[in-house]
DRENDO-1510 file (C-alpha; in Angstrom, 1 decimal, always signed):
<recs>
REC; n; res; u; v; w
REC; 1; GLY; -17.4; +15.9; -0.6 .
REC; 2; SER; -15.9; +12.6; -1.7 .
REC; 3; HIS; -17.8; +9.3; -2.0 .
REC; 4; ASP; -16.3; +6.3; -0.1 .
REC; 5; SER; -13.7; +8.8; +0.9 .
REC; 6; PHE; -11.2; +6.3; +2.4 .
REC; 7; SER; -11.2; +3.8; -0.4 .
REC; 8; TYR; -7.9; +5.1; -2.0 .
REC; 9; TRP; -6.3; +2.0; -0.3 .
REC; 10; VAL; -7.9; -1.4; +0.2 .
REC; 11; ASP; -6.1; -4.5; +1.3 .
REC; 12; GLU; -6.2; -7.3; -1.2 .
REC; 13; LYS; -4.7; -9.7; +1.4 .
REC; 14; SER; -7.4; -9.2; +4.0 .
REC; 15; PRO; -10.6; -11.3; +4.0 .
REC; 16; VAL; -13.5; -9.9; +2.0 .
REC; 17; GLY; -15.6; -7.5; +4.2 .
REC; 18; PRO; -18.8; -8.3; +6.0 .
REC; 19; ASP; -20.5; -5.8; +3.7 .
REC; 20; GLN; -20.4; -8.3; +0.9 .
REC; 21; ALA; -22.8; -11.2; +0.0 .
REC; 22; THR; -21.8; -14.8; +0.9 .
REC; 23; ALA; -21.4; -15.7; -2.8 .
REC; 24; ILE; -18.7; -13.0; -3.2 .
REC; 25; LYS; -16.9; -14.2; +0.0 .
REC; 26; ARG; -16.8; -17.7; -1.5 .
REC; 27; LEU; -15.5; -16.5; -4.9 .
REC; 28; ALA; -12.9; -14.3; -3.2 .
REC; 29; ARG; -10.9; -17.3; -2.2 .
REC; 30; ILE; -9.5; -17.1; -5.7 .
REC; 31; SER; -6.8; -14.4; -5.6 .
REC; 32; LEU; -7.8; -12.9; -9.0 .
REC; 33; VAL; -11.3; -12.2; -7.7 .
REC; 34; LYS; -9.9; -9.8; -5.0 .
REC; 35; LYS; -7.8; -8.0; -7.7 .
REC; 36; ILE; -11.0; -7.4; -9.7 .
REC; 37; MET; -12.9; -6.4; -6.5 .
REC; 38; LYS; -10.2; -3.8; -5.8 .
REC; 39; LYS; -10.8; -2.2; -9.3 .
REC; 40; TRP; -14.5; -1.8; -8.3 .
REC; 41; SER; -14.0; -1.0; -4.6 .
REC; 42; VAL; -11.6; +2.0; -5.1 .
REC; 43; THR; -13.5; +5.2; -5.7 .
REC; 44; GLN; -10.8; +7.7; -4.8 .
REC; 45; ASN; -7.1; +8.0; -5.6 .
REC; 46; LEU; -6.2; +10.7; -3.0 .
REC; 47; THR; -5.4; +10.1; +0.7 .
REC; 48; PHE; -7.3; +12.1; +3.3 .
REC; 49; LYS; -4.5; +14.7; +3.5 .
REC; 50; GLU; -4.5; +15.1; -0.3 .
REC; 51; GLN; -8.3; +15.3; -0.4 .
REC; 52; LEU; -8.2; +18.0; +2.3 .
REC; 53; GLU; -5.5; +19.9; +0.4 .
REC; 54; GLY; -7.7; +19.7; -2.7 .
REC; 55; GLY; -10.7; +21.3; -1.0 .
REC; 56; ILE; -12.7; +18.3; +0.1 .
REC; 57; ARG; -14.5; +19.0; +3.4 .
REC; 58; TYR; -17.2; +16.3; +3.6 .
REC; 59; PHE; -16.1; +12.6; +4.1 .
REC; 60; ASP; -18.4; +9.6; +3.5 .
REC; 61; LEU; -17.3; +6.9; +5.9 .
REC; 62; ARG; -18.2; +3.2; +6.1 .
REC; 63; VAL; -16.6; +1.2; +8.9 .
REC; 64; SER; -16.3; -2.3; +10.2 .
REC; 65; SER; -14.6; -4.6; +12.8 .
REC; 66; LYS; -12.6; -7.5; +11.4 .
REC; 67; PRO; -14.5; -10.6; +12.3 .
REC; 68; GLY; -12.2; -13.0; +14.1 .
REC; 69; GLU; -9.7; -10.3; +15.2 .
REC; 70; ILE; -9.0; -10.0; +18.9 .
REC; 71; GLY; -9.8; -6.5; +20.3 .
REC; 72; GLN; -12.2; -3.8; +18.9 .
REC; 73; GLU; -10.1; -2.2; +16.2 .
REC; 74; ILE; -12.3; -0.5; +13.5 .
REC; 75; TYR; -11.4; -0.2; +9.9 .
REC; 76; PHE; -12.7; +1.6; +6.9 .
REC; 77; ILE; -14.4; -0.8; +4.5 .
REC; 78; HIS; -15.7; -0.9; +0.9 .
REC; 79; GLY; -15.8; -4.5; -0.2 .
REC; 80; LEU; -12.3; -4.9; +1.1 .
REC; 81; PHE; -10.8; -3.5; +4.3 .
REC; 82; GLY; -9.1; -0.2; +4.2 .
REC; 83; ILE; -6.8; +1.6; +6.8 .
REC; 84; LYS; -7.6; +1.7; +10.5 .
REC; 85; VAL; -10.1; +4.4; +11.3 .
REC; 86; TRP; -7.8; +5.7; +14.0 .
REC; 87; ASP; -5.0; +6.4; +11.4 .
REC; 88; GLY; -7.4; +8.3; +9.2 .
REC; 89; LEU; -8.8; +10.4; +12.0 .
REC; 90; LYS; -5.2; +11.3; +13.1 .
REC; 91; GLU; -4.4; +12.4; +9.5 .
REC; 92; ILE; -7.5; +14.6; +9.4 .
REC; 93; ASN; -6.7; +16.1; +12.8 .
REC; 94; THR; -3.1; +17.0; +11.7 .
REC; 95; PHE; -4.6; +19.0; +8.8 .
REC; 96; LEU; -7.0; +20.8; +11.2 .
REC; 97; GLU; -4.2; +21.6; +13.6 .
REC; 98; GLN; -2.4; +23.3; +10.8 .
REC; 99; HIS; -5.5; +25.1; +9.4 .
REC; 100; PRO; -7.5; +26.3; +12.5 .
REC; 101; LYS; -10.2; +28.0; +10.4 .
REC; 102; GLU; -11.1; +24.9; +8.4 .
REC; 103; VAL; -14.2; +22.8; +9.2 .
REC; 104; VAL; -14.9; +19.2; +8.2 .
REC; 105; PHE; -18.0; +16.9; +8.2 .
REC; 106; LEU; -17.4; +13.3; +9.0 .
REC; 107; ASP; -20.4; +11.1; +8.1 .
REC; 108; PHE; -20.2; +7.7; +9.6 .
REC; 109; ASN; -23.2; +6.2; +7.7 .
REC; 110; HIS; -22.6; +2.4; +7.4 .
REC; 111; PHE; -21.4; +0.1; +10.2 .
REC; 112; TYR; -20.7; -3.6; +9.7 .
REC; 113; ALA; -19.9; -6.4; +12.2 .
REC; 114; MET; -20.1; -3.9; +15.1 .
REC; 115; ASP; -21.9; -4.4; +18.5 .
REC; 116; ASP; -22.3; -1.6; +21.1 .
REC; 117; SER; -18.8; -2.3; +22.5 .
REC; 118; HIS; -17.3; -1.6; +19.1 .
REC; 119; HIS; -19.3; +1.6; +18.8 .
REC; 120; TYR; -18.1; +2.8; +22.3 .
REC; 121; PHE; -14.5; +2.0; +21.3 .
REC; 122; LEU; -14.9; +4.1; +18.0 .
REC; 123; ILE; -16.7; +7.0; +19.7 .
REC; 124; ASN; -14.0; +7.2; +22.3 .
REC; 125; ARG; -11.4; +7.3; +19.6 .
REC; 126; ILE; -13.3; +10.1; +17.9 .
REC; 127; ARG; -13.4; +12.1; +21.1 .
REC; 128; SER; -9.8; +11.5; +22.0 .
REC; 129; VAL; -8.4; +12.6; +18.6 .
REC; 130; PHE; -10.5; +15.7; +18.1 .
REC; 131; GLY; -11.4; +16.8; +21.7 .
REC; 132; SER; -12.6; +20.4; +21.9 .
REC; 133; LYS; -12.7; +20.7; +18.0 .
REC; 134; LEU; -16.0; +18.7; +18.1 .
REC; 135; CYS; -19.1; +20.8; +17.5 .
REC; 136; SER; -22.1; +19.8; +19.7 .
REC; 137; VAL; -25.5; +19.2; +18.1 .
REC; 138; GLU; -27.1; +22.6; +17.4 .
REC; 139; CYS; -29.8; +24.0; +15.2 .
REC; 140; VAL; -28.3; +23.6; +11.7 .
REC; 141; GLU; -29.1; +27.2; +10.7 .
REC; 142; TYR; -26.9; +28.5; +13.6 .
REC; 143; VAL; -23.8; +26.6; +12.5 .
REC; 144; THR; -22.1; +29.2; +10.4 .
REC; 145; LEU; -18.3; +29.5; +9.9 .
REC; 146; GLN; -18.4; +32.5; +12.3 .
REC; 147; TYR; -20.1; +30.3; +14.9 .
REC; 148; MET; -17.5; +27.6; +14.5 .
REC; 149; TRP; -14.6; +30.1; +14.7 .
REC; 150; GLU; -15.9; +31.7; +17.8 .
REC; 151; LYS; -16.3; +28.3; +19.5 .
REC; 152; LYS; -13.0; +27.0; +18.0 .
REC; 153; HIS; -14.9; +24.0; +16.7 .
REC; 154; GLN; -13.7; +22.3; +13.4 .
REC; 155; VAL; -15.5; +18.9; +13.2 .
REC; 156; LEU; -19.1; +17.8; +12.8 .
REC; 157; ILE; -19.6; +14.1; +13.3 .
REC; 158; PHE; -22.7; +12.4; +11.9 .
REC; 159; TYR; -23.4; +9.0; +13.4 .
REC; 160; HIS; -26.1; +6.8; +11.9 .
REC; 161; TYR; -26.6; +4.5; +14.9 .
REC; 162; PRO; -28.8; +5.0; +18.0 .
REC; 163; LEU; -25.9; +5.5; +20.4 .
REC; 164; TYR; -25.5; +9.1; +19.1 .
REC; 165; GLN; -28.2; +10.0; +21.6 .
REC; 166; GLU; -25.7; +9.5; +24.5 .
REC; 167; TYR; -23.2; +12.0; +23.2 .
REC; 168; SER; -23.6; +15.8; +22.6 .
REC; 169; PHE; -21.0; +15.8; +19.8 .
REC; 170; LEU; -22.7; +13.1; +17.7 .
REC; 171; TRP; -25.2; +14.5; +15.2 .
REC; 172; PRO; -28.0; +12.1; +14.2 .
REC; 173; GLY; -27.8; +10.6; +10.8 .
REC; 174; ASN; -31.1; +12.2; +9.8 .
REC; 175; LYS; -29.5; +15.6; +9.9 .
REC; 176; MET; -27.4; +14.5; +6.9 .
REC; 177; PRO; -29.7; +12.9; +4.3 .
REC; 178; ALA; -27.9; +11.6; +1.3 .
REC; 179; PRO; -30.4; +10.2; -1.2 .
REC; 180; TRP; -28.8; +7.6; -3.6 .
REC; 181; ALA; -29.8; +7.3; -7.3 .
REC; 182; ASN; -28.4; +3.7; -7.6 .
REC; 183; THR; -28.1; +3.9; -11.4 .
REC; 184; THR; -25.5; +3.5; -14.1 .
REC; 185; ASN; -27.3; +6.0; -16.4 .
REC; 186; VAL; -26.0; +9.6; -16.1 .
REC; 187; HIS; -29.3; +11.1; -17.4 .
REC; 188; LYS; -31.2; +9.2; -14.7 .
REC; 189; LEU; -28.7; +10.4; -12.1 .
REC; 190; LEU; -29.1; +14.0; -13.0 .
REC; 191; GLN; -32.9; +13.8; -13.0 .
REC; 192; PHE; -32.7; +12.1; -9.6 .
REC; 193; LEU; -30.4; +14.9; -8.3 .
REC; 194; GLU; -32.9; +17.5; -9.5 .
REC; 195; THR; -35.9; +15.7; -8.0 .
REC; 196; THR; -34.3; +15.2; -4.6 .
REC; 197; LEU; -33.2; +18.9; -4.5 .
REC; 198; GLU; -36.8; +19.9; -5.0 .
REC; 199; GLU; -37.8; +17.6; -2.1 .
REC; 200; ARG; -35.0; +18.9; +0.1 .
REC; 201; SER; -36.1; +19.9; +3.6 .
REC; 202; ARG; -36.2; +23.7; +3.9 .
REC; 203; TYR; -34.9; +23.9; +7.4 .
REC; 204; GLY; -33.0; +21.8; +10.0 .
REC; 205; THR; -30.8; +19.5; +8.0 .
REC; 206; PHE; -27.8; +19.4; +5.7 .
REC; 207; HIS; -28.2; +17.7; +2.3 .
REC; 208; VAL; -25.9; +15.6; +0.2 .
REC; 209; SER; -26.2; +15.4; -3.5 .
REC; 210; GLN; -24.5; +12.1; -4.4 .
REC; 211; ALA; -23.3; +12.8; -8.0 .
REC; 212; ILE; -22.2; +9.2; -8.4 .
REC; 213; LEU; -23.0; +6.3; -10.7 .
REC; 214; THR; -23.3; +2.8; -9.2 .
REC; 215; PRO; -22.3; -0.3; -11.1 .
REC; 216; ARG; -24.7; -3.2; -11.3 .
REC; 217; VAL; -23.6; -6.9; -11.2 .
REC; 218; LYS; -23.9; -7.1; -15.0 .
REC; 219; THR; -21.8; -3.8; -15.4 .
REC; 220; ILE; -19.0; -5.5; -13.4 .
REC; 221; ALA; -19.4; -8.7; -15.3 .
REC; 222; ARG; -19.1; -7.0; -18.7 .
REC; 223; HIS; -16.1; -4.8; -17.8 .
REC; 224; LEU; -14.3; -6.9; -15.2 .
REC; 225; ILE; -10.8; -5.8; -15.8 .
REC; 226; ARG; -11.6; -2.1; -16.7 .
REC; 227; GLY; -12.9; -1.3; -13.2 .
REC; 228; LEU; -15.1; +1.5; -12.0 .
REC; 229; LYS; -13.0; +4.5; -13.1 .
REC; 230; ASN; -12.6; +3.4; -16.7 .
REC; 231; THR; -16.1; +2.1; -17.1 .
REC; 232; LEU; -18.4; +4.6; -15.5 .
REC; 233; VAL; -16.5; +7.6; -14.1 .
REC; 234; HIS; -14.2; +8.9; -16.9 .
REC; 235; ARG; -16.9; +9.0; -19.5 .
REC; 236; ASN; -19.6; +10.7; -17.4 .
REC; 237; LEU; -17.7; +13.1; -15.1 .
REC; 238; PRO; -17.9; +16.0; -17.6 .
REC; 239; MET; -21.7; +15.8; -17.7 .
REC; 240; ILE; -21.9; +15.6; -14.0 .
REC; 241; LEU; -19.5; +18.6; -13.6 .
REC; 242; ASN; -21.7; +20.6; -16.0 .
REC; 243; TRP; -24.7; +19.9; -13.8 .
REC; 244; VAL; -22.7; +21.1; -10.8 .
REC; 245; LYS; -21.8; +24.3; -12.6 .
REC; 246; ALA; -25.5; +25.1; -13.2 .
REC; 247; GLN; -26.5; +24.8; -9.5 .
REC; 248; LYS; -27.2; +27.5; -6.9 .
REC; 249; PRO; -26.4; +27.1; -3.3 .
REC; 250; GLY; -28.6; +28.1; -0.3 .
REC; 251; VAL; -32.1; +27.2; +0.8 .
REC; 252; MET; -33.5; +24.5; -1.5 .
REC; 253; GLY; -30.3; +24.6; -3.6 .
REC; 254; VAL; -27.2; +22.4; -3.4 .
REC; 255; ASN; -25.4; +22.0; -0.1 .
REC; 256; ILE; -22.9; +19.2; -0.2 .
REC; 257; ILE; -22.0; +17.4; -3.4 .
REC; 258; THR; -20.0; +14.2; -3.5 .
REC; 259; SER; -18.2; +12.5; -6.4 .
REC; 260; ASP; -15.9; +9.6; -7.1 .
REC; 261; PHE; -12.3; +10.3; -8.1 .
REC; 262; VAL; -12.5; +13.9; -7.1 .
REC; 263; GLU; -9.2; +14.8; -8.7 .
REC; 264; LEU; -10.1; +13.8; -12.2 .
REC; 265; VAL; -11.8; +17.1; -13.0 .
REC; 266; ASP; -11.9; +20.4; -11.3 .
REC; 267; PHE; -14.6; +19.1; -9.0 .
REC; 268; ALA; -13.8; +20.7; -5.6 .
REC; 269; ALA; -12.9; +24.1; -7.1 .
REC; 270; THR; -16.2; +24.1; -9.1 .
REC; 271; VAL; -18.3; +23.3; -6.0 .
REC; 272; ILE; -16.4; +25.9; -3.9 .
REC; 273; ALA; -16.9; +28.5; -6.6 .
REC; 274; LEU; -20.7; +28.2; -6.2 .
REC; 275; ASN; -20.4; +30.0; -2.9 .
REC; 276; ASP; -19.6; +33.2; -4.9 .
REC; 277; LEU; -23.3; +33.2; -6.0 .
REC; 278; LEU; -24.3; +33.6; -2.3 .
REC; 279; LEU; -21.9; +36.6; -2.0 .
REC; 280; GLU; -23.4; +38.2; -5.1 .
REC; 281; GLU; -26.8; +37.8; -3.5 .
REC; 282; ASP; -25.7; +39.4; -0.3 .
REC; 283; GLU; -24.2; +42.3; -2.2 .
REC; 284; SER; -27.3; +42.9; -4.3 .
REC; 285; ALA; -29.4; +42.7; -1.1 .
REC; 286; THR; -27.4; +45.4; +0.5 .
</recs>
């Protein structure tokens, strides 16, 4: 999985998003401030299509309306506005059309400046783009690849807002817990990932290990121009990748792992290779 999956492009010319504090919105009237924000808002370099081609199958999505804009258009957001959600969904759907055995998880976990009418607009967009590819809510343990292929389903949508109850194809957010370490320290992060795996629910939910470091205000202040990638990500990714390599998948093991800048190391290939351990277990059991 990728963290803030859509943030490969953010619009410096748009207003600062409603996910930001009032003080930041005031500061952002200075054009240089938005340039700096961009360096800290972008957590991926690859487009959806490139991420999919690289093996990413879980997408972490934050969305917002544009206050003051007429209509109910919804955009991706991380500090600054990204592309229209509709354009991103179409790009993902094109990949799925070309690869009918691939399955993706779309986790809509943060909503800003959205009332119910915005949600209905977005949910209808999701339904119209994916149609019969959408997998209805089911017992998590039943949802194997075999199950998805038999039903010709390719998309699981997780929707962290009460309206999910009105639609059979919206999985509740609590089926996709993603505990967040909120630290700049890689050792604290790895300890947190270990602890939350031990606390992972044994049945009935997926589980996201967020292998990401989060800058604090003082981190940004000290390294304004360097940005997220050069300050936190480059230096710590090798240690994070070593942690991934040491994991085991399956019950109480890792399930979905997300990272920033997924192309900087062999992240997706390393995570995918963990599945070989499950195959080895099956072989030794038979």
